[in-house]
Steps between C-alpha positions, in 0.01 A plus 500: 500500500586708805433358844338788689618377844861474379476842339366649826786331692754640256359850534504476879856367502621777268319766705646378832857487357623148564858600590511393865869555570433774757196626686539848354469373143191291554350525846174326405657187358760490778215480752321241293820292482552529880137400560524197269824387663343532844204287390736237355702497823183454705386212278830315464706583805243523778288215629226704663465754214474790745801728494757479221839377618818683408537488125667662201460465131439663167319438174709475187402532135615162378668167557853601401534779753333287770755226435785749523361633830476146635862428409620820668296429813632142517857626454458761774345247740792256445763770549375823665840667454516452123386856425778651707783254423416411139487174311877449448631413846671177402880469501470222238273629224361243258594694187 
C-alpha cells in the first residue's frame, strides 16, 4: 500500500524543486538547508547552544557524492595550492 506521509513528503519535495545548487533555482530549500546547517552547528560546535559559530556545509543526495566531496576537501586541506598548480608537480613521476 501507499504510505500517506511518504506520499505527502514526495509531493512537497517535488513542489519545492529539490535542486538546491543556487538560491535562484530553489530559494525555499536553500533557506531550509541553511537553517538546518545552522541548527547542526549550534548543537555540535557550540557548547552554550546560543549563537551558531562560523560554519559551512551542504546536503548531498547520496553516499557516493558525499565520499567524493570528502576526498576533495581532504586533498585541498592537505595542499591548498593543488587547484592552481595541479596534481603533477613531481619531477620523478611514478609511472
